[in-house]
N, C-alpha and C positions, 0 to 999 in steps of 0.2 A: 388283358391279352398277353399271351406268353411270347417270349423272344422267338421260340420255335415257330409259332403261328405267324408272327411278323415276317420271319425269314421265308417261310413257305409262300406267303402271299407275294413277297417281293420277287421270289424266284419265278412264280407263276406269271407275274406282270412282265418280267423280262422275257420269258418264254413266249408269251403272247405277242409282244412287240417284235421278236425275231420272226415269228410265223407270219405276221402281217407283212414284214419287209420281204420275206422269202417269196410269198405268193404273188406279191406285186412287183417283183424284180423284173427287169427287161425280158428275161427268158424263163420266168416262173410259169406256173400253170395257167395263169390268166392270159398268157401270150399264145397258147395253143389255138390255132385257127383251123386245123384239119388233121385227120389221120386217114391216109389214103392207102387202102389195101391193094397191092399190086395185082392180086387175082381178079380184081374188079376192072382192071384196065389191061386186057390181054394184048392190046395193040401197043402198049408201052407209053402212051401219052396220058398224063394226068392233067385235067383242066387246072389252070392257074399255078401249076408247078412246072418250072422249066426243066428241060432235059428229056431224055428218053430212058425209061426204066424197065428192066427185065430181071425177074428173079432167076437165079441159078441155083445149083445145088448147095453151094457154100456161101452165097452172098447175093448181092444185087449188082447187076451190071448197069452202069450209068454211061450214057453217051451224051455229050453236050456240044453244042455249036456256039460260035462266038456270040450270037444274038441272045443266047440263054443267060449270059452275064453271071455265070456261076463262079464261085471261088472254092478251091479245094486246099485245105491247110493254109488259108490266107493268101493264096496265089490264084490269079485268073486261070480257069480250067476250061480246056476244050479237048475233044477226043473221047477216049473211053477208059474206064477203070472199073474194078470190082470192089464194092464196099461191103464190109461186114457190119454187124449191128453196132451202133454207138453205145458204148458202155458207160460213158460219163454224163454229166448234166448237159442240157441243151446248149448252154453257152460255149461248151467245148466241142460241139459237133464239128466234124471236118468240113461240112458243106455250108456255104452261105450264099444268099442271093441278094439282088438289089433291094435297097431299103432296110438292110440289116436283118432280114429273116434268116433263121437257121433251119436247115433241112436235116432231120434226124431219122436215121434208118433204124427200124425196130423189127424184132422177130417174136411172134407169139405162137406157140404150138405149131411150129413149122411154117407159118405164114409170114410173109414179109410185108412191111408197110413203110411209108414215108410220112413223117410228121412235120408240120410247118409251125414254127414258133415265130410270131411276128410281134416285136415290141410295140408296134402301133395298133395292136388289136383293140377292138371296141371294148372288150371286157376290161382291159387295163385302163382305158380312158375313163370308164364309168365306175370303176371300183371305188367303193366308199368305206371299205373295212369289213371286218368279220365280227358278227354279233357273237359275243362270248359271255358266259356267266362268270362273275367274279369268283375267286377261289373260295371253296367251301371245304374245310378239313373233314367234314363227314363223308366226303366222296373219295378220300385217300385211306385205303384200308390194307391190312396185310393180306397177301395172297400166296398161293403155292402152285408151281407148275408141275403137272403130272404128265410126263412124256408117254406117248404110245409105244407099244413094243416095236412097231415099225410105222413109218410114215404112211399116211392115208391121202387119197385124192378123191375129192367129191366134185361132182358137176354142179355148178351154180350159175344162175343167170348173171349176165354182165350188163352194164349200163347201156351197151349198144344193142341189146336185145338178143345176143348170142350166149349160149351156154359154154363154159370153159371149165377146165379142171382147176381146182384150188387145192394146193398141197397143205396138209395139216400135220403137225408134229406132236400134238398133245392137247391137254386141257389146262386152263387157268382157273383155279378155284379160289373163291373169296366169299366172305360173308358181308351182307349189307341188309339193313332193315330187319334184322333178326332171322334171316334165312341165308342158306348157302346157295351160291350161283356158280355156274361154270360157263366159260367161253372156249370154244375150240380155237386154237391158235396155230399160226405158221411159225416156223423157226428159221431165222436167218442162218444160212450156211456159213457165213463169215464169222460173225461175233456171237452167235447164239441168241440174239435178241428176238423177242416175241412180237407178234403182230396179229391183231384180231380185227375182223370186220363184224360189227355188231349193230343191232337195232335195239330200240327201247320204246317205252310208251309215249315219248315225245315225238318220235319219228313221223314226219308228214304233218305235224301239227305246229309245235313251237321249235322244232329242230328239223334239219335236213333228214331225208328218209332213212339214212343209215350213216354210220360214222366209223372211223378207224381208231384203234388204240395201239400204241407202241409202248408197253410198260418197261421195256429194257431187258437186260439179261439176268436171269435168275441166278442166285447163289448156288453153290455146290449142292446144297440140300433142297434146292427148288424154291426157296422162299424169295419173295420180292414184294414191293409195294404196288398195289393196283390203284393208280391215281386217275380216276375218271374226270378230274378237272382238266386233264390233258387229252380228252377226247378230241379227235381231229376231223375236220371236214375232209371227205375223200376228194381226190383230184377232179372227179366229174362234177363236183359242186361248183368248180371254177370254170370249167369248159366242157361242153357237151361231147368233145371229141376224145375224151379218155374212156377207157374200157374197164372201169372199176368193177370188181366182183361184188355181188350182193352178199349179205350175211348167209353163211351156210345154215342148214337146219339146226335148230337149238341155240342159235346165237342171237335171239331176240330176247332181251331181258324184260321180265314182267313188271317193271316199275319205271318211273320217270328218272332218267339221268339228266337232271336239270343242272348240268355242269359242262364245262369245256366249251369248245366251239359249237355254235348252234346252226348258223346259216349266214349267208352273205347279207350285209346291210343294204347293198344296192339291189337285192332281188328277194325281198321278203315274201313276195307272192309267187315265186317260182322255185322249181327244184324240189318241191315238197309234195 
């Protein structure tokens, strides 16, 4: 076994440990107990969520009474304020409620919602780990990013049953099993990192029905490593209240990706 292979395996194990710690953190994806679209509550009252909520043109107007026991920026809050979408992780959300729950304001395609992250969620309590396949160097191959002339948006089904636009910036090409394959990828506007939603022949059988891949930022010539050992479970594998997009047309690989994160250990018979 080469030193490079040993190092790659060690790096993968450290990556996997960081992932398990991140998803099981107090405000990680396992803590999400609800995504409440304000359009579904025109009267402004959301069951089990304190306060009165009303979307405005530029944000969400929140009105709270003392009995709502809300805190804004760490201080007890009553009265009214207008909130914009939270841009950071849930643990940094401006609003918190009794019991340590964080209330996160989000906006998707012009629609506002409030998410509740509860450290005491059942999913956190019953989490037993992520089933993942040990590192296999055969699934780490050279790739090349081929950007589109202009960004494209395709309508894809989401985990909540609604279709939404998925922005795509190009194709990621790589060879595996003697054939070339491509995945349509989104491009992060900040660092240029790539992101793909993909399916494969294990989906719904020995793996979750689809997975994510974040291969990083390509070099100036478009080259990068496509490491399927780092296939990720999407957030909706951890909580039903996420709105993960399904793979766009053409992003289901015609072979088994028996690598990376596969499914939750605590829910081997669900989510597939």
